[in-house]
N, C-alpha and C positions, 0 to 999 in steps of 0.2 A: 504494500500500500504506500502510496507516495504522499509527500507533504502537500498540504492544501495550498492551492494557488490563491493568493489574495484577490478578492473580487475586484478591487480597484485596478490592480495590475492587469488582470485578465481583460477588463473592459477597455483599458487603454491599448493593450496589445492587439486585441481582436477587433477593435474599431466599432464597439457597440455604444460608445459614450455619446455619440451624436445621432439622434433620431429625429432631428429637426426637419421641417418641411423643405428647407433648401438643400438637404443632403441628396444629391442626384447620383451618388456612386452606386446605388443599388436599385434594381427594378422594384417598383412599388406594386405589390400584388393587389388585385381587386377582389372584393368580396365575391364569393361564389366563382371566382376566376381561377387563373393559373399563373405560375411563374413563367418567366422566359426560360425555356428548356436549355437554350444554348449558353445561358449565363445565370445559373441557378444559385442564388444567394439572397440574403436579406431577411426581413422580419415579417412574420404573420402576426398582425396586431390584434388587440382586443376586439372581439366581434367579427373578425374575419374568418371565414370558413373556406379553406382552400382544398381543392381536389386536384391531384395530378392526373395526367393522361397516360395510360399504360401503353399507348401506341408510340410514345416519344421516349427517347433516352435523355435524361436530364444530366447536364454537365455541371457538377457541383464545383463552383469556382470560388467559394468562400464559405462563411458560416450561414446556415439557415437556422433561425431561432423562432420557435413558436412562442409568442408572448402570452402572458396571462390573459385568459378569455378567448384566445385564438384556437384554431383547430386545423390540423393538416391530415388529409386522408390520402393514402397511397394505395391504389387498387392493385389487384393481382396482376403479376407479370411486369410491373413497372421496374425499370432499370435506372439507377442513379450512379453516375461515374464521376468520382472526384478527379478534377484535372490536376496536373502536376503543380506542385508548389515550388517556386523558385527560391533561391537563397535569400533574396531580398523581399520576398512576398510575405507580408504579415497576415494575410487573409488565410488562416488555417481553415481547411475544409472539414466541416463536421455539421451534424444536425442536432439541435438541442431543443428540449421541451421544458419550458418554465413551469414552476408551481402554478396550478390553476389553468394550465393549457392542456390540450389533448392532441394525441397522435393516434391515428387509426391505420395500421399497416394490415391490409386485407389480402395477404398472399394466400395461395392454396397449394395443395400438395403437387399439383401439376404445373402451377404458375406462381412460384414464390416471388416475393419482392427481392431484388438484388441491389445491394449497395456495395460498390466496388471502387476501383481506382484504375485510371489509365496506366499507372505504374504498377506492374504486377509484382510488388514486393512489400514486405512488412514495413509498417511505419509510414505508409504513403499518405494516409489521411486520418481523420480523427474518429470516425465512427458515430454512433448514436448515443446521446446523453438525455436521460429523462429524470426530471426533478419533481418530487412530490411533497406532500404535507404529512406523511406518516412519520412516526417516532424514530429517533436515532439517539444513540447515547453519546454523541459528540457534545462537548460542553457548550457550544454555541448553536445548539439545535434550534431550528427555526430561522436562522440567518446564516448558517454555515455556507461558505463558498465552495461549491462543488469543485473537486480537485482539478478538473480539466475544462471548466467553462466559467467558473466564478459565480455561477447562479446560486441563489439561495435554495436551501432544501431543508426538510425536516419540519416537525410540528407535532400536533396532537390528534391527527385524523388517521387512525389505523386503516380505515376503509376508503381512503382517498382514491380517486379514480383519475388516472392519467391517460385512459384510452385502452387500446388493444394492439398488441404486436403479435401477429400470427404469420407463420411461414415467411421468415426473413432470413436471408443469407448475407452476412457481412464479410467482406474480403479485404485483406491487406491494410487493416486499421493499425492504430498504435502510434500515431504521430507523436513525436517527442519534442516537448519544449526544452527540457533539460534532462539530465540523467535521472532526476528524481520526479519529474513531472511528465506523465505520458498518458495518452488516451488509451482506453480499452476498446474492445469491439462494441459491446453494449454496456453502458454504465448506468446504473439505477441508483439514484440518490434519494433516499426517503420515499420511495415509491410505495403506494398503498395497495391493499388487498383488493380494491375495486378495479385494479388494472389487470388486464389479461396479458400474460407472456407465455407463448406456446409455439413450439417448433422454430427455434432460432439456431442458426449455425454461424460460428465464427471460424474463418479459415485464414491461417497464416497472419494472425494479428501480432503486432510487435510487442504488445504488453499482454494483459490478461484478455482472455476471450470474452468473458462476462464478469462483471463485478457488482455486488450488492453492497451499497453503503447504507446500512440501516434499512428501515422500512419494513413493510409487512407483506409485500407482494409475493404471491406464489408463482413458481415458474416451472414449466414442464417441457420435456422434449428439447433439451439443450445439447448442442454439440460444439465442443471447442477442439480444433485440430491445429497442431503446430504453432501454439502460442509462444511468443518470445519470453513470457514470464510464466504466470500461472494459467492453468486452463480455465477454472472457474473459482472465483474468490468471493467470500462473503464476510462482512465485518460490521462493526459499529452498531451492534444490536439488531441485526437482521433477524426477524422472527417470521419466517415463512416456511412453506412446504416446497421442496424440490423433488420432482419425480422424473425419472427417465433422463438422467444426465450422462453424457459421454465426454470424457476428457482424455485425449490421446496426444502423445508426443509433445507435451509442453516442455519448455526449456527448464522450468523450475518445478513447482509443485503441480500435481494434477488437480487437486482441490486444496484450497487454503481457507480454513475457517477460523476467524478471529472474533474477539469481543471488542477490544479497544486498545489501540497502540499506545495511548498515554496512561490508561488506567485499566488494567485487565479485569478488574471487578466492577467496572462501570455498569450502571443500569439506565434504561432497560437492557437487560442482558441478551446477547445473541441467543436465540432459541430456535434452532433449525431442525426440521424433520426432513430427512433425505431418504428416498425410496428408489430402488432400482437404478444403481449407479455403476458405471464402468470407468476405471482409471487405468491407463496402460501407457508404457513407454515414456515415462517422465524422466527429467534430467536430474532431479534432486530428491525431494521428499514427496512420495506419492500422495499422502493425505497429511497436511501440515496443520496440526491443532496449535494455534498461535495466539499470542497476546491475550491470554486469559481464556481463549477458546469459546467460553460460554457453554450453553447447554445444547446437546445434539442427540438425536435419535436416528441412527443410521441402519437401514435394513436392506438386505439383498444388494451386495456390492461385490463386483469382480475387480480385483486390484493386483497390479503386478507390472512386470516389464522394466524394472529399474536396471540400469547398466551394471554389469558384473563388478566393476571397481567401486561401486557405491555400497559400502557396508552400512546400511541405513534401515531403520524401522519403517515399515510401510505406513503405519499410523504413528506419526512422529510428534513428540512434544519436546521442546527444549528443556534441558535439565534445570535451567534457572527460571523457568516460567512457573512461579509458585501459584499464580492464580489459576492457570490451566490445571495444575496438579490438584488444587483444591476442588475443582469441578469433577475431575476423575474420581477422586477419593469420596466425593459426596454421591457418586453414582449418577451424575448428571450427563455423562457421555456414555451412551449405550450403542454398541455395535453388534449386530446379529446377522447371521447368514452371510458371512464373508467368504469369498472364494479367492484364495491367493494363487496367482499364476506366475510362472516363470521366475521363481525366486532363485537367487544365486547364492553361492557360499558367502557367509558373513552377514547376510541380510536376515532380519527378523520381522515377524508379523506386526508387532506393536511394542511400544515402550512397555517396560515391565510392570508399570502400575495400571495399565489398561487391559481389561479382559475383553476378548473378542470371541463371539460365537461363530463357529465355522460351519460352512455347508458347501461341499464341492459341487452340488447341483445348482448353486446360485447362478443365475444368468445375467445379473447386473441389469444393464439397460435393455436387455431383451435377447441379445445374441452374443453374450460374452464380450470379447474384444473386437468382434467383427461387426459389420454394418447391421444395425437392427432393422427390422421390417418397417418400422414407422418412419425411417428416413427415406422419403420418396426419391426416385431417380432424379427428378428435377431439382430437389433441394440438395442433392448430393453432387451435382454436376457443375464444375467450374467452367470448363470449356470442352471442346471436342476431344482433348487429350488428357484432361485432368479431372479426377473426382476427389471429393473430400475423403471418402474411405477408398483407399487404393485396393490392392490385392488383399484377399483374406489372409489374416495372420493366424497361425495355429498357436493357441495358448498351451503352456505346460502347467497343468493343474496338479497340485499336491494331492496325493491319494493314499490314505491310510486310516486305520481305525475300524470300529464296528459299524456295520450297516444295520440299523435297528428298525427301519421302515423302508417301504419300497423305494428304490432308487434307480434312476435311468441315467446312464452316462451320455455324453454328447460327443458324437464322432468328429465335431469340429475342433475338439481339444485333444492334446496329448496328455495322458494321465501319468504322473511320475509317482511310482510306488515307493514310498519312503519307509514302509514297515508292513506289518501284517494287516490285511483287510479281511474281516470275518463277517460274513452275512449271517446274522443271528436268526434263530427260530422265529418263524412268522413273517420274516422280511424277504424281499427279493431284490436281486441286482440284475438289471437289464443292460446289456452291452450291445449297442447297435452296430450294424455293418460298417466296416472301415475304421472302427475305433482302435487306437494304438495305446497300449499301456507299457511304459518303460520302467523297469525296476532301477532305482538309483543304485550306484555302487556303494556297498557298505564299507565303512571305514574299519580299521583294525579294532577300534574300541566300540563299534556299533553292534549292539546285541539285538537290534530290531531286524530280524530276518524278514526279507521281503517275500511274501506269498499271498495268495488269495484262497480263502477257505469258505466252504458253505456248510453250516451246521445241519444236523438232522432237523427236519421241519422247516428249513429255509429253501429258497429256490434261486437258481441262476439261469438267466436266459442270454446265451451268447448267440446273437442273431446275425452272424456273418453271412456273406453270400460268396458265390464263386468268384465274382469280380472284386469284391470288397470284404475279404475275411477280417475277422478280429485278430489283432496281433498282440501277443504278450511277449515282451523281450526285455533286454537289459542294456544299460549303458556300457557295462563291461562285457564285451562280446567274446566270452569264452565259457565253457561248461562250468557248472557249479556256481554260477554268478548269483542266482536267486532261486526261490523255492518252487515256483509253478502253481498249478491249480489243484486244490484238494476239495473233494466233495464227499460228504458223509450222509448216508441214508439209513433207512430203517429196515432194509431187506435182510434176509437171513445170511449168516456167516457161520462157519464151523469153529470159530475161535471159542475157547472155553468160557470167556467172559462176554459172549455176544450180548449186545444191547447196551453194554457199558464200556466196551473195549476202547482203549485210547488209540486213536489213529497214529500210526508210526511217526508221522512227521508234523503233527499238529496237536496231538493229545486230545482231540475232540472225540466224543462218544460216537459209535456207529453200530449198526446191526440191529436186528429185531425180527419181527414176524410179518412184516408188511411186504409181501413179494412184489406188489405193483406200486410200491412207493414212488413218488414223483418228486425229483429234485430239480426239475426244469428241463432245459434244452441246451445242448452245445452243438452248434452247427457252424462249420467253416471257421475253425480256430487254428492259428499257428502259434506254437509255444517254442521259444528259442532260449538256449543257454541256461536251462534249469539245472536242478540237481544239487542245490545247496546242501552242504554236508555239516550236520551237527557233530557227528563222530564218524568213525570208520564203519559203524554198524547202523547208523541212522542217517538216511540221506533222502532228500526229496526226489520225486520223479517229475516228469513233465506234467502228466495228468494222472492223479491218484484218485481212484474210485473206491471208497470204503462203504461196503454194504449198500450200494446204490441200487434202487429198484427198477423194475421193468417199465414203470411209468415215465422214466427219464429217457430223453433222446440224446444219443451221442453219435455224431456222424461228421465226417470230413474234418478230421483233426490231424495236424502235423506236429511232431516233436522234432526239433532240429538242434543237434549238438547238445543234448542234455547230458549232465554228468552221471546220472544213474539211469534208471529205466525210462524209456520214452513214455509208455503208458503202463499202469498197473491196476489190476482189479483185485481188491481184497474182499472176497465174497461178493454177495449181492446177486441180482438177477438181471441187471441192465444188459441190453443188447447194444452192440457198437459196430458201426460199419464205416468203411472208407477211412482207415487209419494208416498213417505213414510215420514210422519212426526211423530217423536217419542219424547215424553216427552217435548213438547213445554210448555213454561210458560204461554201462553194464549191459543189461538185456534190452532188446528192442521193445517187445511187448510181453508182459508178464501177467499171468492170472493164477489165483490161489485162494485158499481159505473157503472153498465151497462155492466158487463162482458158478452160477448156473444160467448162463446166457448164450446168445448166438453172436458170433463175430463173422462179418462178411467183408471181403475186399480189404485185406490187411497187407501192408508192406512193411518189412523190417529189413533195413539195409545198413550194412557196415557197422553193426553194433560190436562193442569190444568183447562181449561175452556171448550169450545166447541170442539168436535171432528172436525166438519165441520160447518162453519158459512157462510150462504148465504144471502146477502143483495142486496138491490137496490141502495138506496141513503140515507145517514144519515141526510141530510137536507130536502129532499123531496122524500118520499117513492114512489111517482108516477112518478118520473123524467124519461125522455126518452133521448136516447135510453135505454130501460129497460133491466136489467139483464135477460139473456135468456140462461140458462145453461142446457146442456145435460150431465148427469153424469151416467156412467155405470161401474159396478163392483167396489163397494166401501166396505171397511171394516172400521168400526168405533168402537173402544173399549177402555174401561178403562179411560174415561174422567172424569173431576172433576165436571162439571156442566151439561150443556145442550148438549146431544150427537149430534144432528143435529139442529142447531138454524136457523130458517127462520126469518130474522131480517130486520128492516128498509125498509119495503115494499116488501121484499123478491124477487119480480120479477117473471119471469117464469122459471119453472124447470121441466125437465123430468128426473126422477131418477129411475134406474133399476138395479136389482141384488145387494142388500145391505145386508151385515151382520153387525148388530149393537147391542151393549150391553156393559156390564161391568161397569155400573154406580154403585157407592158405595151404600150400603144399605140405605134405608130410605131417599133418596134424594127427593122422591115424585115428580119426574120430568118426563115430557113427552119426549120420545125418539126423536120424531119429534116435535119440540117446536116452538110455535108462541106466542108472548106476546098478552095478551087479549086486550091491548090498541093499537095494531098495526093495524089500520083500513086499511091501504094500503095493507098490507100483507093479511088481511082478504078478501079484494076485489079480490086479485089474486086467493085465494083459492076458493072463491065463483064462480069465472069465469071459474074454471076448469083449470087454468094455471099451477097448480102444480100437477104433476102426479107422483105417487110413486108405483112401482110394484116390485114383487119378493123380499120381505124383510124377512130376517131370524133374528128373535130376539133371542139373546143368553145371558146367564148370566145376566138377568135383575136385579137380586138382590131383596131382601125383601123390600117391600114398594114402588117398582117402577113398578106398574102395567099399567101405562098409556103409551100406545105405541105411540100415537100422540095427539096433542092438538085438541080441538073441531073443527070440520069442515074439518080436513085433512083426505082425503081418501087414502088408500093404500091396496095393496094385499100382502098376505104372501106366502112364499115358504120356507119350512124348508130345502130344498135342495139347496138353494141359497148359493153360495160359495164366494160372495163378490169379493175381489181383487184376488181371486184364491185359497185360502186355508183357508177360514174363518179368524180366528184371528191368525193363525199360519203363518210362513214364506211362501210366495208364490214362485213359481218356477222362476219367473222373477227377484227375488231379489238375485243377485249373491252373493257369499260369500264375495268377495272383497268389493262390495258396502254395504254389511250388517255389515262390521267390522269397528268399529271406529278406528281412528288413534292410539289410545292407546291400541288397540287390543281387546276391548270389543265387543262382539257379540251383535248386536242391537236387532234383532228379533230371538227368538229361533225357 
């Protein structure tokens, strides 16, 4: 906020001291008439009602001042262009409305009023100044000289009416008298609540985009882009409601909220209600609570985008601002539903005395940091090559904590997983097509393992598509970087503590007697660099399914470079189709603990150990309910140890249409392998419970002649295609699902 310009000085400089009849330097408007559009300047006097002509472009060549009792109407589509100010030209170009005067800017969504400059650069002209009779806490209220016009403002009329400003775009404002005295785009001095301010854009202003100096006016649908100082500023006891505000790329603060620069505890105190706000890309303090701050209730705000080198609180209060601290300590500043985006190292959400309620679903002004729907194309367009909102920007939204009610993510954002996300019983998490979730890299001292888990009784809906899969990946592009996705259901398992068993990698309960339990849907999901390791014995998989029921859909899932198994089934009855596990650090796909489902169209390529591992129970190979798997259309190739490992009792299996091969030379390993000491698995084989048909053995390698361990029967078919194309990319694996986040093609 700048020092006030003395009224007398402003009058002298701006040439308003002489309004005598012999002053011929300005065109004299006629009542019900119009200004000279080619030389637009002068006064609209008491009783004069002036309407401009939208068919003309008005060349603003000096100051236009609507005097007390006068009225100026600017119809939809009118364009006003400030002419260039020479170094010797004292006629600063701006439009001002005195106390007791009115302005009616009647733009529309398709035909806004535009006030701009022939010079397409910040500080080219002064902007719009409106002065009213509403209260302000300046000591000279009622006669205070407005900072940039010298006009009086303030008083005791909270409902004062200065007219209406609707659908207005201001460009290249911010004319500078001195380094301390500078116009804003829209300056409102003591403007009352009877005035309408709605749909106003400030583009590339040299100072603030919009500033409220006291008053009670409410203002909605404000956009400030590329301001040279603050985006939107309120002070001096402003007591209004601001809804749908956007402040992007301001040089200093995104929003600056003050009470009084001379006395932070001055009354009437600033009392601002702000709803649906977006602040992004600021140069200094995103939201600066300044000079006593006053009282504020802020709800639904998206805030972020501070430069990496700024180690700054997003809600900032100076450490020596005792009046602002008093307001915070009194609970007078309330911030709820805040969504912090693109936070960098060293940046904090708020000063430590301010509590902020967070909500990663908060949309701010309507569309996060991107153009909201309420900004019409006409209001957004500067010229044929320039728009106010340029290309869409993807926000990085912090993502962690419990999901306790239904939540839907926004594919326009990138979600940065900074810890565990647990969907609690009764809640759901919906992830739309194209959403990207990136686990941040954990530090050596960071115990917050990054993973996503779904409790029993909760649901997840991964709604990817072939062209736009959901991607869960990590900043650190190597195996074991983060935990992956864990789902816990109420379907049966043969673990001895079924119903309360602690899932291996989350500790959550799983299992029960609900065979058709429904944990939601997973469709078109790519998981990358999973497998975080607690210990050598406890390690995350890409997708871990604990007691998940047949009411759940699992289809089109890729695990890429996971540190442990790509996918693992711990009991349950869920069916799963179109799975690809590529370069897993342990097994490609693993099922155990009484899994009784159907798997169709599975590929397991280049896993470090088994391609597929099928078990019954590691503690009791004959435990019931027994694993009972139906597998159709499988491709297993390029594994490090046992291609298909029938393990720990194995259970019952019906396996058909398999392409299997690619074991390294001289492994001397059976492709369908059973340990000679696994008596429970041998019993299943002897009973005919393991049936393998239509197997195509490929690339078996030198020294790997044993197709199956002793006792295992199978039938061969050299025309079997496995998952669809042998060891090549099958048709169901879309290009988008097959391409890692770094652009690497997974299967050629």
